[in-house]
PyMOL Python script that loads the backbone (N, CA, C, O; Angstrom):
from pymol import cmd

cmd.read_pdbstr("""\
ATOM      1  N   MET A   1      73.148 -53.163-182.787  1.00  0.00           N
ATOM      2  CA  MET A   1      71.721 -53.116-182.899  1.00  0.00           C
ATOM      3  C   MET A   1      71.182 -54.536-182.912  1.00  0.00           C
ATOM      4  O   MET A   1      71.849 -55.456-183.385  1.00  0.00           O
ATOM      5  N   ARG A   2      69.982 -54.711-182.396  1.00  0.00           N
ATOM      6  CA  ARG A   2      69.351 -56.025-182.371  1.00  0.00           C
ATOM      7  C   ARG A   2      68.446 -56.189-183.580  1.00  0.00           C
ATOM      8  O   ARG A   2      67.653 -55.311-183.920  1.00  0.00           O
ATOM      9  N   VAL A   3      68.591 -57.351-184.221  1.00  0.00           N
ATOM     10  CA  VAL A   3      67.846 -57.637-185.443  1.00  0.00           C
ATOM     11  C   VAL A   3      67.088 -58.950-185.262  1.00  0.00           C
ATOM     12  O   VAL A   3      67.678 -59.963-184.885  1.00  0.00           O
ATOM     13  N   ALA A   4      65.784 -58.934-185.532  1.00  0.00           N
ATOM     14  CA  ALA A   4      64.985 -60.159-185.516  1.00  0.00           C
ATOM     15  C   ALA A   4      65.307 -60.940-186.783  1.00  0.00           C
ATOM     16  O   ALA A   4      65.323 -60.387-187.883  1.00  0.00           O
ATOM     17  N   VAL A   5      65.563 -62.239-186.611  1.00  0.00           N
ATOM     18  CA  VAL A   5      65.979 -63.081-187.723  1.00  0.00           C
ATOM     19  C   VAL A   5      65.110 -64.334-187.787  1.00  0.00           C
ATOM     20  O   VAL A   5      64.885 -64.991-186.770  1.00  0.00           O
ATOM     21  N   ALA A   6      64.628 -64.661-188.970  1.00  0.00           N
ATOM     22  CA  ALA A   6      63.895 -65.905-189.224  1.00  0.00           C
ATOM     23  C   ALA A   6      64.844 -66.843-189.962  1.00  0.00           C
ATOM     24  O   ALA A   6      65.313 -66.526-191.055  1.00  0.00           O
ATOM     25  N   VAL A   7      65.126 -67.998-189.362  1.00  0.00           N
ATOM     26  CA  VAL A   7      66.137 -68.909-189.894  1.00  0.00           C
ATOM     27  C   VAL A   7      65.501 -70.124-190.560  1.00  0.00           C
ATOM     28  O   VAL A   7      64.564 -70.721-190.030  1.00  0.00           O
ATOM     29  N   THR A   8      66.023 -70.476-191.728  1.00  0.00           N
ATOM     30  CA  THR A   8      65.674 -71.724-192.393  1.00  0.00           C
ATOM     31  C   THR A   8      66.919 -72.605-192.364  1.00  0.00           C
ATOM     32  O   THR A   8      67.844 -72.390-193.148  1.00  0.00           O
ATOM     33  N   PRO A   9      66.956 -73.602-191.463  1.00  0.00           N
ATOM     34  CA  PRO A   9      68.114 -74.497-191.397  1.00  0.00           C
ATOM     35  C   PRO A   9      68.042 -75.575-192.478  1.00  0.00           C
ATOM     36  O   PRO A   9      67.005 -75.761-193.115  1.00  0.00           O
ATOM     37  N   LYS A  10      69.146 -76.275-192.673  1.00  0.00           N
ATOM     38  CA  LYS A  10      69.250 -77.371-193.641  1.00  0.00           C
ATOM     39  C   LYS A  10      68.833 -76.927-195.041  1.00  0.00           C
ATOM     40  O   LYS A  10      68.193 -77.678-195.778  1.00  0.00           O
ATOM     41  N   SER A  11      69.198 -75.717-195.389  1.00  0.00           N
ATOM     42  CA  SER A  11      68.908 -75.182-196.717  1.00  0.00           C
ATOM     43  C   SER A  11      69.990 -75.633-197.689  1.00  0.00           C
ATOM     44  O   SER A  11      71.004 -76.198-197.279  1.00  0.00           O
ATOM     45  N   GLY A  12      69.778 -75.389-198.950  1.00  0.00           N
ATOM     46  CA  GLY A  12      70.766 -75.754-199.957  1.00  0.00           C
ATOM     47  C   GLY A  12      71.958 -74.819-200.005  1.00  0.00           C
ATOM     48  O   GLY A  12      72.989 -75.148-200.591  1.00  0.00           O
ATOM     49  N   LYS A  13      71.819 -73.634-199.380  1.00  0.00           N
ATOM     50  CA  LYS A  13      72.916 -72.657-199.395  1.00  0.00           C
ATOM     51  C   LYS A  13      72.801 -71.747-198.171  1.00  0.00           C
ATOM     52  O   LYS A  13      71.750 -71.664-197.535  1.00  0.00           O
ATOM     53  N   ASP A  14      73.902 -71.072-197.859  1.00  0.00           N
ATOM     54  CA  ASP A  14      73.905 -70.045-196.823  1.00  0.00           C
ATOM     55  C   ASP A  14      73.626 -68.722-197.514  1.00  0.00           C
ATOM     56  O   ASP A  14      74.359 -68.334-198.424  1.00  0.00           O
ATOM     57  N   ALA A  15      72.566 -68.017-197.092  1.00  0.00           N
ATOM     58  CA  ALA A  15      72.233 -66.762-197.756  1.00  0.00           C
ATOM     59  C   ALA A  15      71.342 -65.892-196.887  1.00  0.00           C
ATOM     60  O   ALA A  15      70.503 -66.387-196.134  1.00  0.00           O
ATOM     61  N   VAL A  16      71.540 -64.581-197.006  1.00  0.00           N
ATOM     62  CA  VAL A  16      70.630 -63.601-196.423  1.00  0.00           C
ATOM     63  C   VAL A  16      69.624 -63.290-197.523  1.00  0.00           C
ATOM     64  O   VAL A  16      70.004 -62.863-198.614  1.00  0.00           O
ATOM     65  N   MET A  17      68.341 -63.505-197.238  1.00  0.00           N
ATOM     66  CA  MET A  17      67.317 -63.423-198.278  1.00  0.00           C
ATOM     67  C   MET A  17      66.604 -62.067-198.339  1.00  0.00           C
ATOM     68  O   MET A  17      66.117 -61.677-199.400  1.00  0.00           O
ATOM     69  N   GLY A  18      66.539 -61.354-197.227  1.00  0.00           N
ATOM     70  CA  GLY A  18      65.827 -60.081-197.205  1.00  0.00           C
ATOM     71  C   GLY A  18      64.781 -60.069-196.108  1.00  0.00           C
ATOM     72  O   GLY A  18      64.738 -60.964-195.263  1.00  0.00           O
ATOM     73  N   TRP A  19      63.946 -59.058-196.128  1.00  0.00           N
ATOM     74  CA  TRP A  19      62.936 -58.889-195.088  1.00  0.00           C
ATOM     75  C   TRP A  19      61.703 -59.755-195.351  1.00  0.00           C
ATOM     76  O   TRP A  19      61.277 -59.920-196.494  1.00  0.00           O
ATOM     77  N   VAL A  20      61.139 -60.307-194.269  1.00  0.00           N
ATOM     78  CA  VAL A  20      59.843 -60.996-194.290  1.00  0.00           C
ATOM     79  C   VAL A  20      59.033 -60.442-193.123  1.00  0.00           C
ATOM     80  O   VAL A  20      59.590 -59.844-192.202  1.00  0.00           O
ATOM     81  N   VAL A  21      57.723 -60.640-193.163  1.00  0.00           N
ATOM     82  CA  VAL A  21      56.852 -60.185-192.086  1.00  0.00           C
ATOM     83  C   VAL A  21      56.358 -61.409-191.335  1.00  0.00           C
ATOM     84  O   VAL A  21      55.835 -62.344-191.941  1.00  0.00           O
ATOM     85  N   ASP A  22      56.524 -61.405-189.991  1.00  0.00           N
ATOM     86  CA  ASP A  22      56.101 -62.549-189.189  1.00  0.00           C
ATOM     87  C   ASP A  22      54.596 -62.498-188.914  1.00  0.00           C
ATOM     88  O   ASP A  22      53.904 -61.599-189.392  1.00  0.00           O
ATOM     89  N   ALA A  23      54.102 -63.449-188.155  1.00  0.00           N
ATOM     90  CA  ALA A  23      52.667 -63.557-187.865  1.00  0.00           C
ATOM     91  C   ALA A  23      52.132 -62.355-187.095  1.00  0.00           C
ATOM     92  O   ALA A  23      50.935 -62.071-187.141  1.00  0.00           O
ATOM     93  N   ASN A  24      53.009 -61.649-186.390  1.00  0.00           N
ATOM     94  CA  ASN A  24      52.600 -60.470-185.611  1.00  0.00           C
ATOM     95  C   ASN A  24      52.732 -59.168-186.406  1.00  0.00           C
ATOM     96  O   ASN A  24      52.485 -58.084-185.876  1.00  0.00           O
ATOM     97  N   GLY A  25      53.120 -59.279-187.669  1.00  0.00           N
ATOM     98  CA  GLY A  25      53.284 -58.096-188.495  1.00  0.00           C
ATOM     99  C   GLY A  25      54.623 -57.400-188.330  1.00  0.00           C
ATOM    100  O   GLY A  25      54.808 -56.287-188.822  1.00  0.00           O
ATOM    101  N   GLU A  26      55.555 -58.041-187.647  1.00  0.00           N
ATOM    102  CA  GLU A  26      56.893 -57.476-187.426  1.00  0.00           C
ATOM    103  C   GLU A  26      57.848 -57.955-188.517  1.00  0.00           C
ATOM    104  O   GLU A  26      57.722 -59.071-189.021  1.00  0.00           O
ATOM    105  N   ARG A  27      58.805 -57.096-188.875  1.00  0.00           N
ATOM    106  CA  ARG A  27      59.825 -57.464-189.864  1.00  0.00           C
ATOM    107  C   ARG A  27      60.886 -58.350-189.235  1.00  0.00           C
ATOM    108  O   ARG A  27      61.328 -58.124-188.109  1.00  0.00           O
ATOM    109  N   GLU A  28      61.287 -59.372-189.999  1.00  0.00           N
ATOM    110  CA  GLU A  28      62.407 -60.224-189.621  1.00  0.00           C
ATOM    111  C   GLU A  28      63.311 -60.369-190.842  1.00  0.00           C
ATOM    112  O   GLU A  28      62.844 -60.351-191.981  1.00  0.00           O
ATOM    113  N   LEU A  29      64.586 -60.509-190.591  1.00  0.00           N
ATOM    114  CA  LEU A  29      65.537 -60.749-191.659  1.00  0.00           C
ATOM    115  C   LEU A  29      65.553 -62.248-191.937  1.00  0.00           C
ATOM    116  O   LEU A  29      65.866 -63.034-191.043  1.00  0.00           O
ATOM    117  N   SER A  30      65.226 -62.653-193.144  1.00  0.00           N
ATOM    118  CA  SER A  30      65.193 -64.068-193.512  1.00  0.00           C
ATOM    119  C   SER A  30      66.603 -64.524-193.866  1.00  0.00           C
ATOM    120  O   SER A  30      67.277 -63.925-194.703  1.00  0.00           O
ATOM    121  N   VAL A  31      67.035 -65.608-193.202  1.00  0.00           N
ATOM    122  CA  VAL A  31      68.379 -66.147-193.398  1.00  0.00           C
ATOM    123  C   VAL A  31      68.276 -67.655-193.598  1.00  0.00           C
ATOM    124  O   VAL A  31      67.571 -68.340-192.857  1.00  0.00           O
ATOM    125  N   LYS A  32      68.988 -68.171-194.610  1.00  0.00           N
ATOM    126  CA  LYS A  32      69.051 -69.610-194.846  1.00  0.00           C
ATOM    127  C   LYS A  32      70.469 -70.088-194.554  1.00  0.00           C
ATOM    128  O   LYS A  32      71.446 -69.448-194.942  1.00  0.00           O
ATOM    129  N   VAL A  33      70.565 -71.237-193.857  1.00  0.00           N
ATOM    130  CA  VAL A  33      71.871 -71.830-193.577  1.00  0.00           C
ATOM    131  C   VAL A  33      71.819 -73.327-193.872  1.00  0.00           C
ATOM    132  O   VAL A  33      70.771 -73.959-193.742  1.00  0.00           O
ATOM    133  N   THR A  34      72.952 -73.882-194.266  1.00  0.00           N
ATOM    134  CA  THR A  34      73.025 -75.308-194.569  1.00  0.00           C
ATOM    135  C   THR A  34      73.133 -76.148-193.306  1.00  0.00           C
ATOM    136  O   THR A  34      72.872 -77.350-193.347  1.00  0.00           O
ATOM    137  N   ALA A  35      73.509 -75.550-192.197  1.00  0.00           N
ATOM    138  CA  ALA A  35      73.694 -76.277-190.943  1.00  0.00           C
ATOM    139  C   ALA A  35      72.367 -76.823-190.418  1.00  0.00           C
ATOM    140  O   ALA A  35      71.303 -76.235-190.614  1.00  0.00           O
ATOM    141  N   ALA A  36      72.469 -77.956-189.751  1.00  0.00           N
ATOM    142  CA  ALA A  36      71.294 -78.584-189.137  1.00  0.00           C
ATOM    143  C   ALA A  36      70.970 -77.886-187.811  1.00  0.00           C
ATOM    144  O   ALA A  36      71.859 -77.339-187.159  1.00  0.00           O
ATOM    145  N   PRO A  37      69.694 -77.908-187.420  1.00  0.00           N
ATOM    146  CA  PRO A  37      69.308 -77.259-186.167  1.00  0.00           C
ATOM    147  C   PRO A  37      69.549 -78.170-184.962  1.00  0.00           C
ATOM    148  O   PRO A  37      68.610 -78.536-184.254  1.00  0.00           O
ATOM    149  N   GLU A  38      70.789 -78.523-184.741  1.00  0.00           N
ATOM    150  CA  GLU A  38      71.123 -79.388-183.613  1.00  0.00           C
ATOM    151  C   GLU A  38      72.359 -78.866-182.900  1.00  0.00           C
ATOM    152  O   GLU A  38      73.345 -78.478-183.527  1.00  0.00           O
ATOM    153  N   LYS A  39      72.284 -78.865-181.583  1.00  0.00           N
ATOM    154  CA  LYS A  39      73.411 -78.458-180.728  1.00  0.00           C
ATOM    155  C   LYS A  39      73.951 -77.075-181.070  1.00  0.00           C
ATOM    156  O   LYS A  39      75.149 -76.830-180.929  1.00  0.00           O
ATOM    157  N   GLY A  40      73.084 -76.164-181.520  1.00  0.00           N
ATOM    158  CA  GLY A  40      73.494 -74.793-181.791  1.00  0.00           C
ATOM    159  C   GLY A  40      74.236 -74.571-183.098  1.00  0.00           C
ATOM    160  O   GLY A  40      74.735 -73.474-183.348  1.00  0.00           O
ATOM    161  N   LYS A  41      74.314 -75.598-183.934  1.00  0.00           N
ATOM    162  CA  LYS A  41      75.061 -75.462-185.199  1.00  0.00           C
ATOM    163  C   LYS A  41      74.435 -74.410-186.111  1.00  0.00           C
ATOM    164  O   LYS A  41      75.151 -73.612-186.715  1.00  0.00           O
ATOM    165  N   ALA A  42      73.117 -74.402-186.216  1.00  0.00           N
ATOM    166  CA  ALA A  42      72.458 -73.426-187.086  1.00  0.00           C
ATOM    167  C   ALA A  42      72.648 -72.008-186.557  1.00  0.00           C
ATOM    168  O   ALA A  42      72.862 -71.082-187.338  1.00  0.00           O
ATOM    169  N   THR A  43      72.574 -71.830-185.246  1.00  0.00           N
ATOM    170  CA  THR A  43      72.765 -70.507-184.643  1.00  0.00           C
ATOM    171  C   THR A  43      74.167 -69.998-184.918  1.00  0.00           C
ATOM    172  O   THR A  43      74.342 -68.831-185.267  1.00  0.00           O
ATOM    173  N   LYS A  44      75.164 -70.849-184.767  1.00  0.00           N
ATOM    174  CA  LYS A  44      76.545 -70.451-185.053  1.00  0.00           C
ATOM    175  C   LYS A  44      76.702 -70.086-186.522  1.00  0.00           C
ATOM    176  O   LYS A  44      77.393 -69.123-186.854  1.00  0.00           O
ATOM    177  N   ALA A  45      76.066 -70.850-187.400  1.00  0.00           N
ATOM    178  CA  ALA A  45      76.144 -70.574-188.836  1.00  0.00           C
ATOM    179  C   ALA A  45      75.488 -69.236-189.170  1.00  0.00           C
ATOM    180  O   ALA A  45      75.987 -68.494-190.016  1.00  0.00           O
ATOM    181  N   VAL A  46      74.375 -68.928-188.512  1.00  0.00           N
ATOM    182  CA  VAL A  46      73.696 -67.649-188.727  1.00  0.00           C
ATOM    183  C   VAL A  46      74.603 -66.494-188.316  1.00  0.00           C
ATOM    184  O   VAL A  46      74.748 -65.522-189.057  1.00  0.00           O
ATOM    185  N   CYS A  47      75.205 -66.596-187.153  1.00  0.00           N
ATOM    186  CA  CYS A  47      76.090 -65.526-186.665  1.00  0.00           C
ATOM    187  C   CYS A  47      77.278 -65.336-187.602  1.00  0.00           C
ATOM    188  O   CYS A  47      77.662 -64.205-187.900  1.00  0.00           O
ATOM    189  N   LYS A  48      77.856 -66.431-188.062  1.00  0.00           N
ATOM    190  CA  LYS A  48      78.993 -66.354-188.986  1.00  0.00           C
ATOM    191  C   LYS A  48      78.568 -65.711-190.309  1.00  0.00           C
ATOM    192  O   LYS A  48      79.279 -64.858-190.842  1.00  0.00           O
ATOM    193  N   LEU A  49      77.424 -66.114-190.833  1.00  0.00           N
ATOM    194  CA  LEU A  49      76.921 -65.567-192.089  1.00  0.00           C
ATOM    195  C   LEU A  49      76.635 -64.075-191.972  1.00  0.00           C
ATOM    196  O   LEU A  49      77.015 -63.296-192.846  1.00  0.00           O
ATOM    197  N   LEU A  50      75.965 -63.677-190.895  1.00  0.00           N
ATOM    198  CA  LEU A  50      75.637 -62.256-190.715  1.00  0.00           C
ATOM    199  C   LEU A  50      76.887 -61.409-190.507  1.00  0.00           C
ATOM    200  O   LEU A  50      76.942 -60.268-190.966  1.00  0.00           O
ATOM    201  N   ALA A  51      77.886 -61.950-189.825  1.00  0.00           N
ATOM    202  CA  ALA A  51      79.150 -61.221-189.647  1.00  0.00           C
ATOM    203  C   ALA A  51      79.792 -60.950-191.009  1.00  0.00           C
ATOM    204  O   ALA A  51      80.257 -59.842-191.273  1.00  0.00           O
ATOM    205  N   ALA A  52      79.813 -61.963-191.863  1.00  0.00           N
ATOM    206  CA  ALA A  52      80.395 -61.789-193.198  1.00  0.00           C
ATOM    207  C   ALA A  52      79.552 -60.826-194.032  1.00  0.00           C
ATOM    208  O   ALA A  52      80.100 -59.972-194.729  1.00  0.00           O
ATOM    209  N   PHE A  53      78.241 -60.954-193.968  1.00  0.00           N
ATOM    210  CA  PHE A  53      77.341 -60.116-194.756  1.00  0.00           C
ATOM    211  C   PHE A  53      77.488 -58.638-194.403  1.00  0.00           C
ATOM    212  O   PHE A  53      77.502 -57.780-195.286  1.00  0.00           O
ATOM    213  N   PHE A  54      77.599 -58.344-193.098  1.00  0.00           N
ATOM    214  CA  PHE A  54      77.702 -56.950-192.657  1.00  0.00           C
ATOM    215  C   PHE A  54      79.137 -56.472-192.491  1.00  0.00           C
ATOM    216  O   PHE A  54      79.362 -55.308-192.161  1.00  0.00           O
ATOM    217  N   GLY A  55      80.116 -57.351-192.715  1.00  0.00           N
ATOM    218  CA  GLY A  55      81.525 -56.961-192.651  1.00  0.00           C
ATOM    219  C   GLY A  55      82.016 -56.624-191.261  1.00  0.00           C
ATOM    220  O   GLY A  55      82.778 -55.675-191.077  1.00  0.00           O
ATOM    221  N   VAL A  56      81.578 -57.405-190.276  1.00  0.00           N
ATOM    222  CA  VAL A  56      82.019 -57.205-188.897  1.00  0.00           C
ATOM    223  C   VAL A  56      82.671 -58.499-188.405  1.00  0.00           C
ATOM    224  O   VAL A  56      82.448 -59.557-188.991  1.00  0.00           O
ATOM    225  N   PRO A  57      83.475 -58.431-187.336  1.00  0.00           N
ATOM    226  CA  PRO A  57      84.107 -59.645-186.813  1.00  0.00           C
ATOM    227  C   PRO A  57      83.065 -60.656-186.306  1.00  0.00           C
ATOM    228  O   PRO A  57      82.041 -60.277-185.738  1.00  0.00           O
ATOM    229  N   LYS A  58      83.350 -61.950-186.524  1.00  0.00           N
ATOM    230  CA  LYS A  58      82.448 -63.007-186.054  1.00  0.00           C
ATOM    231  C   LYS A  58      82.197 -62.914-184.558  1.00  0.00           C
ATOM    232  O   LYS A  58      81.090 -63.165-184.083  1.00  0.00           O
ATOM    233  N   SER A  59      83.237 -62.550-183.825  1.00  0.00           N
ATOM    234  CA  SER A  59      83.126 -62.504-182.361  1.00  0.00           C
ATOM    235  C   SER A  59      82.202 -61.388-181.874  1.00  0.00           C
ATOM    236  O   SER A  59      81.804 -61.391-180.709  1.00  0.00           O
ATOM    237  N   SER A  60      81.856 -60.442-182.733  1.00  0.00           N
ATOM    238  CA  SER A  60      81.010 -59.322-182.312  1.00  0.00           C
ATOM    239  C   SER A  60      79.524 -59.569-182.591  1.00  0.00           C
ATOM    240  O   SER A  60      78.685 -58.744-182.229  1.00  0.00           O
ATOM    241  N   VAL A  61      79.193 -60.693-183.228  1.00  0.00           N
ATOM    242  CA  VAL A  61      77.796 -61.029-183.530  1.00  0.00           C
ATOM    243  C   VAL A  61      77.362 -62.140-182.578  1.00  0.00           C
ATOM    244  O   VAL A  61      78.018 -63.177-182.477  1.00  0.00           O
ATOM    245  N   GLU A  62      76.250 -61.909-181.882  1.00  0.00           N
ATOM    246  CA  GLU A  62      75.799 -62.942-180.946  1.00  0.00           C
ATOM    247  C   GLU A  62      74.283 -63.060-180.919  1.00  0.00           C
ATOM    248  O   GLU A  62      73.555 -62.100-181.171  1.00  0.00           O
ATOM    249  N   CYS A  63      73.834 -64.263-180.606  1.00  0.00           N
ATOM    250  CA  CYS A  63      72.407 -64.531-180.466  1.00  0.00           C
ATOM    251  C   CYS A  63      72.017 -64.189-179.029  1.00  0.00           C
ATOM    252  O   CYS A  63      72.544 -64.777-178.084  1.00  0.00           O
ATOM    253  N   VAL A  64      71.098 -63.239-178.863  1.00  0.00           N
ATOM    254  CA  VAL A  64      70.688 -62.819-177.522  1.00  0.00           C
ATOM    255  C   VAL A  64      69.356 -63.448-177.113  1.00  0.00           C
ATOM    256  O   VAL A  64      68.982 -63.408-175.941  1.00  0.00           O
ATOM    257  N   ARG A  65      68.638 -64.030-178.081  1.00  0.00           N
ATOM    258  CA  ARG A  65      67.383 -64.718-177.764  1.00  0.00           C
ATOM    259  C   ARG A  65      67.057 -65.703-178.879  1.00  0.00           C
ATOM    260  O   ARG A  65      67.231 -65.403-180.060  1.00  0.00           O
ATOM    261  N   GLY A  66      66.580 -66.887-178.489  1.00  0.00           N
ATOM    262  CA  GLY A  66      66.130 -67.864-179.470  1.00  0.00           C
ATOM    263  C   GLY A  66      67.188 -68.828-179.958  1.00  0.00           C
ATOM    264  O   GLY A  66      67.141 -69.258-181.110  1.00  0.00           O
ATOM    265  N   ASP A  67      68.142 -69.180-179.110  1.00  0.00           N
ATOM    266  CA  ASP A  67      69.201 -70.108-179.517  1.00  0.00           C
ATOM    267  C   ASP A  67      68.665 -71.377-180.175  1.00  0.00           C
ATOM    268  O   ASP A  67      69.251 -71.877-181.136  1.00  0.00           O
ATOM    269  N   LEU A  68      67.557 -71.895-179.659  1.00  0.00           N
ATOM    270  CA  LEU A  68      67.016 -73.152-180.168  1.00  0.00           C
ATOM    271  C   LEU A  68      65.745 -72.959-180.991  1.00  0.00           C
ATOM    272  O   LEU A  68      65.001 -73.911-181.228  1.00  0.00           O
ATOM    273  N   SER A  69      65.503 -71.733-181.420  1.00  0.00           N
ATOM    274  CA  SER A  69      64.295 -71.399-182.172  1.00  0.00           C
ATOM    275  C   SER A  69      64.660 -70.962-183.586  1.00  0.00           C
ATOM    276  O   SER A  69      65.795 -70.565-183.847  1.00  0.00           O
ATOM    277  N   ARG A  70      63.697 -71.037-184.488  1.00  0.00           N
ATOM    278  CA  ARG A  70      63.906 -70.514-185.842  1.00  0.00           C
ATOM    279  C   ARG A  70      63.801 -68.996-185.862  1.00  0.00           C
ATOM    280  O   ARG A  70      64.242 -68.349-186.811  1.00  0.00           O
ATOM    281  N   HIS A  71      63.216 -68.433-184.814  1.00  0.00           N
ATOM    282  CA  HIS A  71      63.078 -66.975-184.702  1.00  0.00           C
ATOM    283  C   HIS A  71      64.042 -66.501-183.620  1.00  0.00           C
ATOM    284  O   HIS A  71      63.865 -66.803-182.440  1.00  0.00           O
ATOM    285  N   LYS A  72      65.054 -65.763-184.033  1.00  0.00           N
ATOM    286  CA  LYS A  72      66.133 -65.354-183.141  1.00  0.00           C
ATOM    287  C   LYS A  72      66.241 -63.837-183.080  1.00  0.00           C
ATOM    288  O   LYS A  72      65.759 -63.131-183.967  1.00  0.00           O
ATOM    289  N   MET A  73      66.871 -63.352-182.035  1.00  0.00           N
ATOM    290  CA  MET A  73      67.241 -61.949-181.922  1.00  0.00           C
ATOM    291  C   MET A  73      68.767 -61.930-181.903  1.00  0.00           C
ATOM    292  O   MET A  73      69.395 -62.483-181.000  1.00  0.00           O
ATOM    293  N   ILE A  74      69.347 -61.293-182.904  1.00  0.00           N
ATOM    294  CA  ILE A  74      70.796 -61.272-183.074  1.00  0.00           C
ATOM    295  C   ILE A  74      71.313 -59.858-182.846  1.00  0.00           C
ATOM    296  O   ILE A  74      70.767 -58.895-183.384  1.00  0.00           O
ATOM    297  N   GLU A  75      72.368 -59.740-182.046  1.00  0.00           N
ATOM    298  CA  GLU A  75      73.032 -58.462-181.791  1.00  0.00           C
ATOM    299  C   GLU A  75      74.173 -58.312-182.794  1.00  0.00           C
ATOM    300  O   GLU A  75      75.070 -59.153-182.865  1.00  0.00           O
ATOM    301  N   ILE A  76      74.124 -57.216-183.573  1.00  0.00           N
ATOM    302  CA  ILE A  76      75.138 -56.940-184.592  1.00  0.00           C
ATOM    303  C   ILE A  76      75.614 -55.496-184.399  1.00  0.00           C
ATOM    304  O   ILE A  76      74.786 -54.591-184.292  1.00  0.00           O
ATOM    305  N   PRO A  77      76.926 -55.264-184.352  1.00  0.00           N
ATOM    306  CA  PRO A  77      77.431 -53.901-184.119  1.00  0.00           C
ATOM    307  C   PRO A  77      77.382 -53.017-185.369  1.00  0.00           C
ATOM    308  O   PRO A  77      78.417 -52.646-185.922  1.00  0.00           O
ATOM    309  N   ILE A  78      76.157 -52.685-185.804  1.00  0.00           N
ATOM    310  CA  ILE A  78      75.957 -51.800-186.947  1.00  0.00           C
ATOM    311  C   ILE A  78      74.834 -50.832-186.612  1.00  0.00           C
ATOM    312  O   ILE A  78      74.091 -51.034-185.652  1.00  0.00           O
ATOM    313  N   SER A  79      74.719 -49.782-187.410  1.00  0.00           N
ATOM    314  CA  SER A  79      73.636 -48.816-187.208  1.00  0.00           C
ATOM    315  C   SER A  79      72.413 -49.230-188.026  1.00  0.00           C
ATOM    316  O   SER A  79      72.496 -50.105-188.888  1.00  0.00           O
ATOM    317  N   GLN A  80      71.294 -48.601-187.748  1.00  0.00           N
ATOM    318  CA  GLN A  80      70.055 -48.853-188.506  1.00  0.00           C
ATOM    319  C   GLN A  80      70.275 -48.536-189.985  1.00  0.00           C
ATOM    320  O   GLN A  80      69.796 -49.259-190.859  1.00  0.00           O
ATOM    321  N   GLU A  81      70.998 -47.457-190.257  1.00  0.00           N
ATOM    322  CA  GLU A  81      71.266 -47.062-191.630  1.00  0.00           C
ATOM    323  C   GLU A  81      72.096 -48.119-192.363  1.00  0.00           C
ATOM    324  O   GLU A  81      71.815 -48.445-193.516  1.00  0.00           O
ATOM    325  N   GLN A  82      73.116 -48.650-191.691  1.00  0.00           N
ATOM    326  CA  GLN A  82      73.959 -49.681-192.293  1.00  0.00           C
ATOM    327  C   GLN A  82      73.135 -50.943-192.575  1.00  0.00           C
ATOM    328  O   GLN A  82      73.302 -51.589-193.610  1.00  0.00           O
ATOM    329  N   LEU A  83      72.253 -51.277-191.647  1.00  0.00           N
ATOM    330  CA  LEU A  83      71.380 -52.443-191.824  1.00  0.00           C
ATOM    331  C   LEU A  83      70.494 -52.274-193.049  1.00  0.00           C
ATOM    332  O   LEU A  83      70.443 -53.154-193.909  1.00  0.00           O
ATOM    333  N   GLU A  84      69.803 -51.157-193.131  1.00  0.00           N
ATOM    334  CA  GLU A  84      68.868 -50.912-194.238  1.00  0.00           C
ATOM    335  C   GLU A  84      69.613 -50.864-195.576  1.00  0.00           C
ATOM    336  O   GLU A  84      69.127 -51.385-196.581  1.00  0.00           O
ATOM    337  N   GLU A  85      70.785 -50.241-195.583  1.00  0.00           N
ATOM    338  CA  GLU A  85      71.565 -50.135-196.816  1.00  0.00           C
ATOM    339  C   GLU A  85      72.014 -51.514-197.307  1.00  0.00           C
ATOM    340  O   GLU A  85      71.886 -51.821-198.492  1.00  0.00           O
ATOM    341  N   ALA A  86      72.538 -52.344-196.401  1.00  0.00           N
ATOM    342  CA  ALA A  86      73.029 -53.664-196.780  1.00  0.00           C
ATOM    343  C   ALA A  86      71.894 -54.568-197.257  1.00  0.00           C
ATOM    344  O   ALA A  86      72.034 -55.245-198.275  1.00  0.00           O
ATOM    345  N   VAL A  87      70.784 -54.588-196.542  1.00  0.00           N
ATOM    346  CA  VAL A  87      69.661 -55.446-196.921  1.00  0.00           C
ATOM    347  C   VAL A  87      68.988 -54.904-198.175  1.00  0.00           C
ATOM    348  O   VAL A  87      68.461 -55.677-198.975  1.00  0.00           O
ATOM    349  N   GLY A  88      68.999 -53.605-198.354  1.00  0.00           N
ATOM    350  CA  GLY A  88      68.408 -52.995-199.536  1.00  0.00           C
ATOM    351  C   GLY A  88      69.122 -53.371-200.820  1.00  0.00           C
ATOM    352  O   GLY A  88      68.534 -53.290-201.898  1.00  0.00           O
ATOM    353  N   ARG A  89      70.376 -53.779-200.727  1.00  0.00           N
ATOM    354  CA  ARG A  89      71.137 -54.172-201.919  1.00  0.00           C
ATOM    355  C   ARG A  89      70.806 -55.572-202.412  1.00  0.00           C
ATOM    356  O   ARG A  89      71.275 -55.977-203.476  1.00  0.00           O
ATOM    357  N   LEU A  90      70.011 -56.314-201.661  1.00  0.00           N
ATOM    358  CA  LEU A  90      69.680 -57.699-202.053  1.00  0.00           C
ATOM    359  C   LEU A  90      68.750 -57.729-203.252  1.00  0.00           C
ATOM    360  O   LEU A  90      68.372 -58.806-203.713  1.00  0.00           O
TER     361      LEU A  90
END
""", "prot")
cmd.dss("prot")
cmd.show_as("cartoon", "prot")
cmd.util.cbc("prot")
cmd.orient("prot")
């Protein structure tokens, strides 16, 4: 499933924070990573963090849009129910 993600790079910790609403009123998953937003480091850190958070292999999580943006679309091999359940536990 594709998940809209809002990334905060150069944060003090790597963490999935929960849902936020963007300027268009759409939900995005807020994610903080310690990696800097240079040469794709933050994007790789986001994919690694989300793989661990959802318990899926790192190789199965990929950025399908927004490699160089703070607003990304990430493909994660989980169902809508699994997504809501995992984020709901935050």
